[in-house]
C-alpha positions in Angstrom: 258.0 21.8 38.5 255.6 19.2 37.3 257.7 16.1 37.5 259.0 16.0 33.9 261.0 12.8 34.4 258.5 10.3 35.9 255.5 8.6 34.2 252.2 8.0 36.0 253.2 4.4 36.6 256.3 5.5 38.3 258.7 4.4 35.5 261.3 6.8 34.2 260.0 8.7 31.2 262.0 10.8 28.7 262.9 14.2 30.0 260.3 16.8 29.1 262.7 19.2 27.4 260.1 22.0 26.9 259.4 21.9 30.7 263.0 22.1 31.8 263.9 24.8 29.3 260.9 26.8 30.4 262.2 26.7 33.9 265.7 27.7 32.8 265.5 31.4 31.9 269.0 31.4 30.5 268.0 29.0 27.8 266.0 31.9 26.2 269.0 34.2 26.1 271.9 32.1 24.6 273.4 28.7 24.0 275.1 27.6 27.2 277.8 25.0 26.7 279.9 25.7 29.8 278.1 23.4 32.2 281.4 21.9 33.4 282.1 25.4 34.7 278.7 26.4 36.0 275.3 25.2 34.8 272.3 27.4 34.3 270.2 27.1 37.4 266.5 26.2 37.1 264.0 28.8 38.4 263.1 26.8 41.5 266.7 27.0 42.7 267.0 30.8 42.2 263.5 31.3 43.7 264.4 29.4 46.8 267.6 31.5 47.3 265.9 34.8 46.7 262.9 34.0 48.9 265.2 32.9 51.8 267.3 36.1 51.4 264.1 38.2 51.5 262.8 36.5 54.6 266.2 36.9 56.2 266.1 40.6 55.6 262.8 40.8 57.5 263.5 38.4 60.3 267.2 38.6 60.9 269.8 35.9 60.1 269.8 34.0 63.4 266.1 34.3 63.9 265.3 32.9 60.4 267.9 30.2 60.7 266.0 28.9 63.8 262.6 29.0 62.2 263.7 27.7 58.8 265.9 24.9 60.2 263.9 22.2 58.5 264.7 23.8 55.1 268.4 23.5 55.8 268.1 20.0 57.2 266.2 18.8 54.1 269.3 19.5 52.0 271.2 16.7 53.9 268.5 14.3 52.9 268.5 15.4 49.3 272.3 15.1 48.9 272.2 11.7 50.7 269.6 10.4 48.3 271.6 11.7 45.3 274.6 9.6 46.5 272.9 6.5 47.9 274.2 7.6 51.4 272.7 8.3 54.8 272.2 11.8 56.1 274.7 11.5 58.9 277.4 10.8 56.3 276.9 14.2 54.5 278.7 17.5 55.3 277.7 20.7 53.5 280.6 23.1 52.9 281.4 26.2 50.9 282.8 24.5 47.8 284.2 21.3 46.4 287.8 22.4 47.2 287.0 22.8 50.9 285.2 19.4 50.9 288.1 17.7 49.3 290.7 19.4 51.5 288.8 18.5 54.7 289.0 14.8 53.7 292.5 14.7 52.3 294.2 16.7 55.0 292.5 14.6 57.7 294.0 11.3 56.5 296.9 10.4 58.6 299.8 10.2 56.1 303.4 9.5 57.2 306.8 9.2 55.6 306.9 6.3 53.1 303.1 6.1 52.7 302.1 6.0 49.0 299.3 7.9 47.3 298.0 6.3 44.0 296.4 8.8 41.7 295.6 9.2 37.9 297.1 11.0 35.0 294.0 13.0 34.6 294.0 14.3 38.2 292.8 17.8 38.9 295.7 20.2 39.3 294.6 21.5 42.8 294.5 18.0 44.1 297.9 17.1 42.8 299.3 20.3 44.4 297.9 18.9 47.7 299.8 15.6 47.1 303.0 17.6 46.5 302.3 19.6 49.7 302.0 16.3 51.6 305.2 15.0 50.1 307.0 18.2 51.2 305.5 18.1 54.7 305.7 14.4 55.6 307.5 12.5 52.9 304.7 10.6 51.2 305.3 9.0 47.7 303.0 9.9 44.8 302.5 7.2 42.2 300.5 7.8 39.0 298.5 4.9 37.6 299.1 4.6 33.9 296.4 4.7 31.2 295.5 2.0 28.7 296.0 2.7 25.0 292.3 3.7 24.8 292.9 6.3 27.5 291.2 4.6 30.4 292.8 4.3 33.8 294.5 0.9 33.8 293.0 -1.1 36.5 295.3 -4.1 36.0 298.3 -1.8 36.4 296.7 -0.3 39.5 296.3 -3.8 41.0 300.0 -4.5 40.3 301.0 -1.2 42.1 299.1 -2.1 45.3 301.2 -3.0 48.3 301.1 -2.5 52.1 302.5 1.1 51.7 299.6 2.3 49.7 297.7 4.4 52.2 295.4 6.3 49.8 293.8 6.0 46.4 292.7 9.4 45.3 291.4 10.2 41.8 289.1 12.6 39.9 286.1 10.7 38.6 285.7 13.0 35.5 288.6 15.2 34.6 287.9 18.9 34.2 289.3 19.0 30.7 288.3 15.7 29.1 285.2 13.6 28.3 286.8 10.7 30.1 285.0 8.8 32.9 287.4 7.0 35.2 286.5 3.5 36.5 285.6 4.6 40.1 283.9 1.3 41.1 286.8 -0.9 40.0 289.2 1.2 42.0 286.9 1.0 45.0 287.2 -2.8 44.8 291.0 -2.5 44.9 290.8 -0.2 47.9 288.5 -2.5 49.8 290.7 -5.5 49.2 293.9 -3.6 50.3 292.2 -1.8 53.2 293.5 1.6 52.1 291.5 4.8 52.0 289.8 5.9 48.9 289.0 9.6 48.1 286.9 10.4 45.0 286.6 13.8 43.5 283.1 13.9 41.9 283.1 17.6 41.1 282.3 17.0 37.4 280.2 13.8 37.8 277.6 14.7 40.4 274.4 15.7 38.6 275.3 14.1 35.3 276.3 10.5 36.2 274.4 8.2 38.7 276.5 7.9 41.8 276.1 5.2 44.5 278.8 5.5 47.2 278.0 2.0 48.4 278.7 0.5 45.0 281.8 2.8 44.4 283.2 1.8 47.8 284.8 5.2 48.6 285.6 6.5 52.0 285.1 10.1 50.9 283.4 11.8 47.9 283.6 15.5 47.3 281.6 17.7 44.9 280.2 21.1 44.1 276.7 22.4 43.6 277.4 24.8 40.7 278.3 22.4 37.9 276.1 19.6 36.6 273.9 19.6 39.7 272.7 23.1 38.6 272.9 24.5 42.2 274.3 27.9 43.3 277.9 28.8 43.4 279.6 28.8 46.8 278.1 25.4 47.7 279.7 22.0 48.0 279.4 18.7 49.9 281.4 15.8 51.3 280.3 12.2 51.8 282.2 10.4 54.6 281.7 6.6 55.1 281.1 5.2 58.5 284.6 3.8 58.4 286.0 7.3 57.8 283.9 8.8 60.6 285.3 6.2 63.0 288.9 6.5 62.0 289.6 10.0 60.5 289.4 13.3 62.3 289.1 16.7 60.4 292.3 18.7 60.0 290.8 21.5 62.1 287.7 22.0 64.2 285.5 24.7 65.5 282.2 25.0 67.4 280.3 23.4 64.6 282.6 20.3 64.4 283.1 19.7 68.1 281.8 20.4 71.6 284.1 21.9 74.3 283.4 19.6 77.2 285.8 21.1 79.8 288.9 23.1 80.1 291.1 20.4 78.6 288.7 18.2 76.6 286.5 18.4 73.6 284.3 15.9 71.8 284.0 15.6 68.0 280.6 15.2 66.4 280.0 11.6 65.5 278.6 12.5 62.0 280.0 14.1 58.9 279.2 17.6 60.1 282.5 17.4 61.9 283.9 18.5 58.6 281.8 21.7 58.5 282.4 25.1 60.1 280.2 27.4 62.0 279.3 30.1 59.5 277.7 29.4 56.1 275.3 30.9 53.6 271.9 29.6 54.6 270.2 30.8 51.4 272.5 29.0 49.0 272.5 25.9 51.1 268.7 25.8 50.8 269.1 26.3 47.0 271.5 23.4 46.9 268.9 21.1 48.4 266.3 22.3 45.8 268.9 21.6 43.0 269.5 18.0 44.3 265.8 17.3 44.5 265.3 18.8 41.0 267.9 16.4 39.6 266.3 13.5 41.5 262.8 14.3 40.1 264.1 14.2 36.6 266.2 11.1 37.3 270.0 11.2 37.1 269.9 8.0 34.9 267.8 9.9 32.4 270.1 12.9 32.6 273.1 10.6 32.0 271.5 9.0 28.9 270.7 12.4 27.4 274.0 14.2 28.0 275.9 11.3 26.6 273.7 11.4 23.4 274.2 15.2 23.1 277.9 15.0 23.6 278.2 12.1 21.1 276.4 14.2 18.5 278.7 17.1 19.2 281.8 14.9 18.8 280.5 13.5 15.6 279.7 17.0 14.2 283.1 18.3 15.2 284.9 15.3 13.8 283.3 16.1 10.4 284.6 19.7 10.5 287.9 20.2 8.6 290.5 21.6 11.0 288.9 20.4 14.2 290.3 17.4 16.1 288.3 15.9 19.0 290.6 15.1 21.9 288.4 13.0 24.2 289.7 9.5 25.0 288.4 6.6 27.1 285.8 3.9 26.6 283.1 5.8 28.6 282.7 9.4 27.8 280.5 12.1 29.4 279.0 15.5 28.7 282.4 17.2 28.4 283.8 17.5 24.8 287.3 18.7 24.2 288.9 19.6 20.9 291.6 21.7 19.2 291.3 23.9 16.2 293.7 24.1 13.2 296.3 26.9 13.6 296.4 26.6 17.4 299.0 24.5 19.0 297.9 21.4 21.0 300.9 21.4 23.2 299.1 22.1 26.4 295.7 22.1 28.0 295.4 25.8 27.4 295.1 25.1 23.7 292.2 22.7 24.1 288.7 24.0 23.9 286.1 22.6 26.3 282.4 22.4 25.5 280.1 20.8 28.0 276.4 20.1 27.3 273.6 19.4 29.7 270.2 17.8 29.4 268.4 21.2 28.8 270.5 21.7 25.7 269.0 20.8 22.3 270.2 18.9 19.3 269.6 22.1 17.3 272.0 24.0 19.6 274.6 21.3 19.1 274.3 21.7 15.4 274.4 25.5 15.6 277.6 25.4 17.6 279.3 23.0 15.3 278.3 25.1 12.3 279.6 28.3 13.9 282.9 26.7 14.6 283.3 25.4 11.1 282.4 28.9 9.7 285.0 30.5 12.0 287.7 28.3 10.6 286.6 28.4 7.0 284.7 31.7 6.5 284.9 31.6 2.7 283.1 28.2 2.4 
């Protein structure tokens, strides 16, 4: 691709929409507003995966892995750049769930330890908290929201004490346009000395992330959502503090070296959280996706998706019978709403639309008009 996000002088330029849509074949087929589920990949990502797979068929899996090692290694650099991290702090795993689990289940929790989380926490993560409570007697405390819907930082500060072992939140909920104040929580965690785990599954690729500014010990995410990478890819950031203090919940020949009959030695980098077997082709594709986002500029992506989502919320708010449900002072590419005649008693009644930078204003208007016509066909 021809660098559609950087000017000749090196300053960020507006996204070249025509260029990115031309490199996204799916844009020619339909309007895709499910980017919070899985974005449409750009052609360079799918090309990289297909080319690696074709080479593997000719050379053999182990043989190509050896000769194409640099392609795999470059993915660590690309993810590190995306997060403001160092390559030794990055682990590449099969999905965001495995990344998050490897972090959470490695944290030494004991009876009486407290976990602080948020009301908008991802269901699978909360199940893990309940699992930890059943296994070792931890306490789970939910930080309340402000009236605007934001996570209440002042309330979180009042909840901090020496028993808080972990702050663990989802940066962007899966069913809301809300963006939680990750950096402010990081400041609380640093002051208290507790661990901090951030689920960035819905924010990586749409919101600029800097783990040094956030102050988290772990950050987990996926490749398939706003990063526009392949399914079956994920990654984990582990701080130097985490690497010094926290062991993975299980190890294999990738994570550790068997020194002698009775001893082994863990890797000293984040790859201690990986396992031996993985899909090499999709891991190469993940690196291409991260570099693609970096070329465009995540800051430019963030500006555009906020504008598109704002336009969609405004259009839906003008539609009789539709109620936009997003809360919070900072809102992202995810737009949630309910339609007249459908109960809003649970998340299953809430419709989620999620835009990305390759979507157009015309597509936003088209979706809003289609929804309005579906509710009021005779108008």
